[in-house]
C-alpha positions as CSV (number, residue, x, y, z in Angstrom):
1,A,-41.3,27.2,24.4
2,S,-41.4,24.9,27.4
3,P,-38.2,24.0,29.4
4,R,-38.7,20.4,28.3
5,L,-38.7,21.3,24.6
6,G,-35.5,23.3,25.1
7,E,-33.8,20.2,26.8
8,I,-34.8,18.0,23.9
9,R,-33.4,20.4,21.4
10,G,-30.2,20.6,23.4
11,E,-29.9,16.8,23.5
12,N,-30.5,16.5,19.8
13,A,-27.7,19.1,19.2
14,V,-25.3,17.2,21.4
15,A,-26.2,13.9,19.6
16,A,-25.6,15.5,16.2
17,M,-22.2,16.8,17.3
18,K,-21.2,13.3,18.5
19,R,-22.3,11.8,15.2
20,R,-20.2,14.5,13.4
21,D,-17.1,14.0,15.4
22,G,-17.4,10.3,16.1
23,P,-15.4,7.6,14.3
24,I,-16.0,7.4,10.6
25,R,-16.2,4.1,8.8
26,D,-15.0,3.3,5.4
27,N,-17.4,3.2,2.5
28,T,-16.7,-0.4,1.7
29,L,-19.1,-3.0,0.3
30,W,-18.7,-5.4,3.2
31,T,-19.1,-3.3,6.3
32,W,-22.4,-5.2,7.0
33,L,-20.4,-8.5,7.3
34,P,-19.0,-9.8,10.6
35,V,-15.4,-8.7,11.3
36,G,-14.0,-12.2,10.7
37,A,-15.6,-12.3,7.3
38,Q,-14.3,-8.9,6.5
39,V,-10.7,-9.9,7.4
40,L,-11.0,-13.1,5.3
41,L,-12.3,-11.3,2.3
42,A,-9.6,-8.6,2.6
43,A,-6.9,-11.3,3.0
44,L,-8.0,-13.1,-0.2
45,A,-8.3,-9.9,-2.1
46,N,-4.8,-8.9,-0.9
47,V,-3.3,-12.2,-2.1
48,A,-5.0,-12.0,-5.5
49,S,-4.3,-8.3,-6.3
50,S,-0.7,-8.1,-4.9
51,S,0.5,-11.3,-6.6
52,T,-1.1,-10.1,-9.9
53,L,0.7,-6.7,-9.7
54,T,4.0,-8.4,-8.7
55,V,4.0,-10.7,-11.7
56,F,2.8,-8.0,-14.1
57,N,5.5,-5.5,-13.0
58,A,8.2,-8.2,-13.4
59,W,6.9,-9.0,-16.9
60,I,6.9,-5.3,-18.0
61,F,10.5,-4.8,-16.9
62,R,11.7,-8.0,-18.5
63,Q,10.1,-6.9,-21.7
64,G,12.4,-3.9,-21.8
65,Y,10.5,-1.1,-19.9
66,H,13.2,0.4,-17.6
67,Y,11.6,3.7,-16.6
68,Q,10.7,2.9,-13.0
69,W,10.1,6.5,-11.8
70,S,8.0,7.3,-14.8
71,L,5.9,4.2,-14.2
72,I,5.3,5.3,-10.6
73,V,4.2,8.7,-11.8
74,V,1.5,7.1,-14.0
75,Q,0.5,4.8,-11.2
76,Q,0.0,7.6,-8.7
77,M,-1.8,9.8,-11.3
78,V,-4.3,7.0,-11.8
79,C,-4.7,6.6,-8.0
80,A,-5.2,10.3,-7.5
81,I,-7.8,10.6,-10.3
82,F,-9.7,7.6,-8.9
83,A,-9.6,9.0,-5.3
84,V,-10.8,12.4,-6.5
85,A,-13.7,10.8,-8.3
86,Q,-14.6,8.7,-5.3
87,V,-14.6,11.7,-2.9
88,A,-16.7,13.7,-5.4
89,C,-19.3,11.0,-6.0
90,I,-19.7,9.2,-2.6
91,P,-21.8,11.2,-0.1
92,G,-19.9,12.0,3.1
93,E,-16.5,10.8,1.7
94,A,-15.1,14.3,1.8
95,R,-15.5,14.4,5.6
96,R,-13.1,11.5,5.8
97,V,-10.3,13.4,4.3
98,R,-9.0,15.3,7.3
99,I,-5.6,15.2,9.0
100,S,-3.8,17.7,11.2
101,R,-0.7,19.5,10.1
102,K,1.4,17.7,12.7
103,D,0.2,14.3,11.6
104,Y,0.6,15.3,7.9
105,A,4.3,16.2,8.5
106,A,5.0,13.3,11.0
107,T,3.2,10.5,9.3
108,L,1.7,11.1,5.9
109,L,4.7,12.8,4.4
110,P,7.2,10.1,5.6
111,F,4.7,7.5,4.4
112,S,4.6,9.0,0.9
113,V,8.4,9.1,0.7
114,V,8.8,5.5,1.9
115,V,6.2,4.2,-0.6
116,S,7.8,6.0,-3.5
117,L,11.3,4.7,-2.6
118,K,9.9,1.2,-2.0
119,L,8.2,1.1,-5.4
120,Y,11.4,2.3,-7.1
121,V,13.7,-0.1,-5.3
122,Q,11.3,-3.0,-5.8
123,N,11.0,-2.3,-9.5
124,R,14.8,-2.2,-9.8
125,A,15.0,-5.6,-8.1
126,F,12.5,-7.1,-10.5
127,E,15.0,-6.4,-13.3
128,L,17.6,-8.6,-11.6
129,V,15.7,-11.4,-9.8
130,T,12.7,-13.5,-10.6
131,P,9.3,-12.9,-9.1
132,A,9.5,-16.2,-7.3
133,F,12.8,-15.3,-5.7
134,Y,11.6,-11.8,-4.7
135,A,8.4,-13.3,-3.2
136,M,10.3,-15.9,-1.2
137,I,12.6,-13.3,0.3
138,A,9.5,-11.2,1.1
139,S,8.5,-14.1,3.4
140,T,10.7,-12.3,6.0
141,L,8.2,-9.4,6.1
142,P,6.1,-10.7,9.1
143,V,9.2,-10.6,11.4
144,G,10.0,-7.0,10.5
145,V,6.4,-5.8,10.7
146,T,5.9,-7.6,14.0
147,A,9.1,-6.2,15.5
148,L,8.5,-2.6,14.4
149,S,4.8,-2.7,15.4
150,V,5.7,-3.9,18.9
151,A,8.5,-1.3,19.1
152,V,6.2,1.7,18.3
153,G,3.4,0.4,20.4
154,S,0.8,-0.3,17.7
155,E,0.8,-4.0,18.6
156,P,1.2,-5.6,22.1
157,F,4.0,-8.1,22.5
158,R,2.8,-11.7,22.1
159,V,5.2,-14.6,22.2
160,V,2.9,-16.7,19.9
161,T,2.8,-13.9,17.3
162,C,6.5,-13.4,17.3
163,V,7.2,-17.1,17.1
164,A,4.8,-17.6,14.2
165,A,6.2,-14.7,12.3
166,G,9.7,-16.1,12.8
167,V,8.8,-19.5,11.6
168,V,7.1,-18.1,8.4
169,A,10.2,-15.9,7.7
170,L,12.7,-18.7,8.3
171,G,10.8,-21.1,6.0
172,G,10.6,-18.6,3.2
173,A,14.3,-17.7,3.4
174,M,15.5,-21.3,3.5
175,I,13.4,-22.3,0.4
176,H,15.5,-20.2,-2.0
177,A,18.7,-19.5,-0.1
178,G,20.7,-21.0,-2.9
179,E,19.5,-18.3,-5.4
180,V,21.3,-15.5,-3.5
181,A,24.4,-16.1,-5.5
182,L,22.6,-15.6,-8.8
183,S,22.3,-11.9,-8.3
184,P,23.9,-10.3,-5.2
185,A,22.8,-6.8,-6.3
186,G,19.2,-8.1,-6.8
187,F,19.3,-9.7,-3.4
188,A,20.5,-6.4,-1.8
189,L,17.7,-4.4,-3.5
190,T,15.2,-6.9,-2.4
191,L,16.3,-6.6,1.2
192,V,16.1,-2.8,1.0
193,A,12.6,-3.0,-0.5
194,M,11.5,-5.3,2.3
195,S,12.8,-2.9,4.9
196,L,10.8,0.0,3.3
197,D,7.8,-2.3,3.1
198,V,7.9,-2.9,6.8
199,T,7.9,0.8,7.5
200,R,5.1,1.4,5.0
201,L,2.7,-1.1,6.6
202,V,3.3,0.2,10.1
203,L,2.6,3.8,8.9
204,V,-0.5,2.7,7.1
205,Q,-1.8,1.2,10.3
206,R,-1.3,4.6,12.1
207,L,-3.0,6.5,9.3
208,V,-6.1,4.4,9.0
209,Q,-6.6,3.4,12.6
210,P,-5.6,6.0,15.2
211,L,-5.8,8.9,12.7
212,G,-9.0,7.5,11.2
213,L,-8.4,8.1,7.5
214,S,-10.6,6.1,5.1
215,S,-8.9,4.1,2.4
216,V,-9.9,6.5,-0.3
217,G,-9.0,9.5,1.8
218,L,-5.5,8.1,2.4
219,M,-5.1,7.5,-1.3
220,L,-6.3,11.1,-2.1
221,L,-3.8,12.6,0.3
222,S,-0.8,10.4,-0.5
223,A,-1.0,9.8,-4.2
224,P,-0.2,13.4,-5.3
225,L,2.8,13.5,-2.9
226,Q,4.1,10.3,-4.4
227,C,3.5,11.5,-7.9
228,V,5.6,14.7,-7.2
229,I,8.4,12.6,-5.6
230,A,8.4,10.2,-8.6
231,A,8.3,13.1,-11.1
232,I,11.4,14.5,-9.5
233,G,13.2,11.1,-9.7
234,A,12.1,10.8,-13.4
235,A,13.3,14.3,-14.2
236,V,16.7,13.7,-12.7
237,L,17.3,10.1,-13.7
238,E,15.2,9.2,-16.7
239,S,14.3,12.3,-18.7
240,G,17.0,11.7,-21.3
241,S,16.3,8.1,-21.8
242,V,12.5,8.6,-21.9
243,A,12.9,11.4,-24.5
244,A,15.1,9.1,-26.6
245,A,12.6,6.3,-26.4
246,A,9.7,8.5,-27.3
247,S,11.7,9.8,-30.3
248,A,12.4,6.2,-31.4
249,G,8.7,5.4,-31.3
250,E,8.9,2.9,-28.4
251,F,5.8,4.3,-26.6
252,T,3.2,2.6,-28.8
253,A,-0.5,2.5,-28.0
254,L,0.0,-1.0,-26.6
255,A,2.8,0.3,-24.3
256,W,0.6,3.1,-23.0
257,S,-2.2,0.6,-22.5
258,L,0.0,-1.6,-20.4
259,V,1.3,1.3,-18.3
260,F,-2.2,2.5,-17.5
261,L,-3.4,-1.0,-16.8
262,N,-0.5,-1.2,-14.3
263,G,-1.9,2.0,-12.7
264,A,-5.4,0.5,-12.4
265,L,-3.9,-2.6,-10.7
266,A,-2.1,-0.2,-8.3
267,V,-5.4,1.4,-7.4
268,V,-6.8,-2.0,-6.5
269,V,-3.8,-3.1,-4.5
270,N,-3.7,0.2,-2.5
271,L,-7.4,0.1,-1.7
272,V,-7.2,-3.5,-0.6
273,I,-4.2,-3.0,1.6
274,F,-5.6,0.1,3.2
275,V,-8.9,-1.7,4.0
276,F,-7.1,-4.8,5.2
277,V,-5.0,-2.9,7.6
278,K,-8.1,-1.0,8.8
279,V,-10.1,-4.1,9.6
280,A,-7.1,-6.1,10.9
281,S,-3.5,-4.9,11.3
282,A,-0.2,-4.5,9.6
283,V,0.9,-7.8,11.1
284,A,-2.1,-9.5,9.6
285,V,-1.2,-8.2,6.2
286,A,2.4,-9.3,6.5
287,V,1.4,-12.8,7.6
288,T,-0.6,-13.3,4.4
289,T,2.7,-12.8,2.4
290,P,3.5,-16.6,2.1
291,F,0.1,-17.2,0.5
292,K,0.8,-14.4,-2.0
293,D,4.2,-16.0,-2.6
294,L,2.6,-19.3,-3.4
295,V,0.4,-17.7,-6.0
296,V,3.4,-15.9,-7.5
297,V,5.4,-19.1,-7.7
298,M,2.5,-21.0,-9.3
């Protein structure tokens, strides 16, 4: 073989290695669109899916379903099954499911714990406050996400961004300030859920941007962990009441249908948020909160 042929083969091998090790994009339907259009579509999808799940959760709990940990178990089981199917069916998706042991312990595991606790506390809050009240308090989310993002270095400090986040949060808090007296416990749970949500969004940004996980890959890695955490909570806090409810025939076909429908909505919400953070940022997701609040109130 000529020296030139050997050089060409060597160049092709290097190019193949770069393609293999280079950044991997999500298998989303809109990657061919301009970035601005991707962000707009992700924002609209986030508002629609998150507001729907918020109202649906509140309705379930106010109808008498009080087994929050058990609901999270079903949600994460559905998410895990969906993610496994996606990885098995989409060519190349398995390559996107990769994370070092250090990042697994330092980022993915804390993320899974935070999400599980956030869902539980949020669901408890829905038993005590209205969806509109919860949504309005959630308007403070942009301030927390902006502050934490700047503190950990995932976002640069910008005066305009901080001021805008502060104005959004202040407006949302003032709208329903008088409702705090209706349920002090519900208000406290809502604040805890907001704090956990701030941490969740910042961790999502680290997982899908610097670490390069795809939305489906992140769901596949985190959903089983969250399912285990929720199962422990259900076993400790809800096993007796769930067994009694099952014996009394409370888990009808309709009840199971609603629970699994809730899980399907959770899949959509998670995918949308992961993609939204990937194409934009955690701050961008938080800033769309007032629009989601408006949909919930309506």
